[in-house]
C-alpha positions in Angstrom: 147.1 153.2 0.1 145.6 153.4 3.6 142.7 151.1 4.3 139.9 152.2 6.6 138.6 149.8 9.3 135.4 149.1 7.3 137.4 148.2 4.2 139.6 145.8 6.3 136.5 144.1 7.6 135.0 143.6 4.1 138.3 142.3 2.8 138.7 139.8 5.7 135.2 138.4 5.0 135.9 137.9 1.3 139.1 136.0 2.2 137.2 133.6 4.6 134.7 132.7 1.8 137.5 132.2 -0.7 139.4 129.9 1.6 136.3 127.8 2.3 135.8 127.3 -1.4 139.3 125.7 -1.7 138.0 122.5 -0.3 136.0 121.9 -3.5 138.6 119.5 -4.9 137.8 116.8 -2.3 135.8 113.8 -3.7 132.2 113.7 -2.5 131.2 110.6 -0.5 130.1 107.6 -2.6 126.3 107.3 -3.1 124.6 104.3 -1.6 124.1 101.5 -4.1 121.7 99.3 -2.1 124.1 96.3 -2.5 125.9 96.7 0.8 125.5 93.7 3.3 123.1 94.5 6.1 124.6 94.2 9.6 123.3 91.3 11.7 120.4 92.1 14.0 120.9 91.9 17.7 119.1 88.5 17.9 121.1 87.1 15.1 124.4 88.2 16.6 123.4 86.6 20.0 122.6 83.2 18.4 119.8 80.8 19.2 117.6 81.4 22.3 115.8 78.9 24.5 113.6 79.2 27.6 111.2 77.1 29.7 107.8 78.8 29.9 106.1 76.1 32.0 106.3 74.8 34.7 107.7 77.6 36.7 110.7 77.1 38.9 110.0 75.5 42.2 106.7 74.1 41.1 105.4 71.0 43.0 103.8 68.5 40.6 101.6 65.6 41.5 102.2 62.3 39.8 105.6 61.8 38.0 105.1 63.2 34.5 106.5 66.7 33.7 105.6 68.5 30.5 108.2 71.1 29.6 106.7 73.9 27.5 109.6 75.6 25.6 110.0 78.8 23.6 113.1 79.6 21.5 114.4 81.0 18.3 117.2 80.5 15.8 116.8 76.7 15.4 114.2 74.9 13.3 113.0 71.9 15.2 113.3 68.7 13.1 114.1 65.0 13.7 117.8 64.1 13.6 118.6 64.0 9.9 122.4 64.5 9.8 122.2 68.3 9.2 125.2 70.0 10.9 124.4 73.6 9.7 123.3 74.6 13.2 120.0 76.0 11.8 118.0 72.9 12.4 118.0 70.5 15.3 116.0 69.1 18.2 115.7 69.3 22.0 117.8 67.4 24.5 116.8 67.4 28.2 119.4 66.6 30.8 117.8 65.3 33.9 119.7 65.9 37.1 123.0 66.3 35.3 125.0 68.9 33.6 124.7 69.2 29.8 127.6 68.6 27.5 129.6 71.6 26.2 128.8 73.4 22.9 130.2 71.3 20.0 130.2 68.0 21.9 128.2 64.9 21.1 125.1 64.3 23.1 124.8 60.6 24.1 121.7 58.4 24.0 121.6 57.1 27.6 119.6 57.3 30.8 119.0 60.8 32.0 119.0 62.4 28.6 115.8 62.8 26.6 115.9 63.5 22.8 112.7 65.0 21.5 111.2 67.1 18.7 108.0 67.5 20.8 106.9 70.8 22.4 106.1 70.3 25.2 108.7 67.7 25.9 107.1 65.1 28.2 109.3 63.5 30.8 108.2 60.3 32.5 109.7 58.0 35.1 110.8 60.8 37.5 111.4 59.7 41.1 109.7 61.5 44.0 111.8 64.6 45.0 113.6 67.6 43.5 114.8 67.5 39.9 117.0 69.9 37.8 116.0 69.9 34.1 118.3 71.5 31.6 117.4 71.8 27.9 119.8 72.4 25.0 119.7 72.2 21.2 121.4 69.4 19.3 121.9 69.2 15.5 121.1 66.3 13.2 124.1 64.4 14.5 123.1 65.0 18.2 125.9 67.5 18.6 125.1 70.4 20.9 124.4 73.7 19.1 125.8 76.8 20.7 125.5 78.0 24.3 121.7 78.4 24.4 120.1 76.5 27.3 117.1 76.7 29.6 116.9 75.3 33.1 114.1 74.8 35.6 114.0 73.0 39.0 110.7 71.3 40.0 109.6 68.9 42.8 107.8 65.7 41.9 105.3 64.8 44.6 104.4 61.3 43.3 103.3 58.7 43.3 106.0 57.5 40.8 107.1 54.5 38.8 110.6 54.1 37.3 110.8 51.2 34.7 113.9 49.5 33.4 114.5 46.7 30.9 117.4 45.3 28.9 118.4 47.4 25.9 118.6 44.2 23.8 117.0 40.8 24.4 117.1 37.5 22.5 114.1 36.4 20.5 112.0 33.6 22.0 112.6 34.7 25.6 110.4 37.0 27.7 111.6 40.5 28.4 111.5 41.4 32.1 110.5 44.9 33.0 111.5 45.9 36.5 109.7 48.8 38.2 110.5 50.9 41.2 107.3 52.2 42.8 107.0 55.1 45.2 103.9 56.4 47.0 101.6 53.6 45.8 100.8 50.3 47.4 100.5 47.6 44.8 97.4 45.4 45.2 95.2 43.4 42.9 92.3 45.4 41.4 89.9 45.9 44.3 87.8 48.9 43.3 89.8 51.3 45.4 89.9 54.8 43.8 91.7 56.6 46.6 95.0 56.8 44.6 96.9 55.2 47.4 96.7 51.7 46.1 96.7 50.3 42.6 98.5 48.1 40.1 100.6 48.3 37.0 99.8 48.0 33.3 102.3 47.4 30.5 101.3 48.6 27.1 103.2 46.8 24.4 103.7 48.8 21.3 100.6 50.9 21.8 99.8 54.2 23.4 98.5 54.2 27.0 94.9 54.6 27.7 94.0 58.3 28.3 93.2 59.6 31.8 89.7 58.8 32.9 89.2 55.9 30.6 89.3 52.3 31.9 92.2 50.2 30.8 90.9 47.2 28.9 91.9 43.6 29.5 93.0 42.6 26.0 96.1 41.6 24.0 99.0 44.0 24.2 98.2 45.1 27.8 99.5 43.3 30.8 98.0 43.9 34.3 100.2 43.1 37.2 100.5 43.9 41.0 104.2 42.8 40.8 107.3 45.0 40.3 109.0 42.4 38.0 106.8 41.9 34.9 107.7 39.4 32.1 106.6 40.4 28.6 106.4 37.4 26.4 106.3 36.8 22.6 108.1 39.9 21.4 109.0 39.6 17.7 112.5 40.6 16.5 112.8 44.4 16.2 112.4 47.4 18.5 109.5 47.6 21.0 108.1 50.4 23.1 106.8 49.4 26.5 104.8 51.9 28.6 104.3 51.2 32.3 101.2 52.9 33.7 99.9 52.9 37.3 96.1 52.5 37.6 93.7 52.3 40.5 91.4 49.5 41.6 89.0 50.1 38.7 91.8 49.8 36.1 91.7 53.5 35.5 95.0 55.4 35.0 96.0 57.6 38.0 95.4 61.3 37.4 97.8 63.1 37.3 99.6 60.5 35.3 102.1 58.1 36.9 104.0 56.3 34.1 107.3 55.5 32.4 108.5 54.2 29.1 111.3 51.8 28.0 112.4 50.6 24.6 113.8 47.1 23.9 115.5 45.7 20.8 114.8 42.0 20.3 117.4 40.2 18.2 117.5 36.8 16.5 
């Protein structure tokens, strides 16, 4: 039988549709059940974040107290409680030194500040440039991940840097030694220029706020010396704040202060 060109075209079209239908034996894709695990978000995959929002890099700050305002995510800030999950922890500021690597223990020693506060207040900074690096540490003071924030600032002064023994025997005075920069120590003479003044040691109490006179009462020692004995400390841990004040016994503003802790043992 001879097929015309039109009949060949019709037959070819029918064969194409028939061949397309042969794929019907393939299994259809499974329907979504809603139980599949959701992929991690970009933030979760990247891990915790941390940044310093204030002060800005290169800032020149009067006095010697720096308040680091922080912003971060991925770690709930709590006091050290032994948790090693990496989801809770607190801040550690390394002052003029490199931080430990991720997974390493963060020591408690000079130049490293452990804090749950935000802002983290740094005291006792010397006049000059300072590099401040902030990392997270867990409940055992072990660094969490690679997140860190860094800022460089200049402390213009004046400044005080206090030191005292970590432990001291009961019954003996504890001596606080103070390095003073940018301030001439004199007895209270009424001068409010900020170039002269004297020191005040607050024993187990918060310093007097800026603008308020520092009282002459128990628990506060007034001195124009850089070596200050603190008597009659009972056994236990004690916090000693050293605050510079002017000739009217008013704290310098911006603040000039430092803090030390001493354990008195029997």
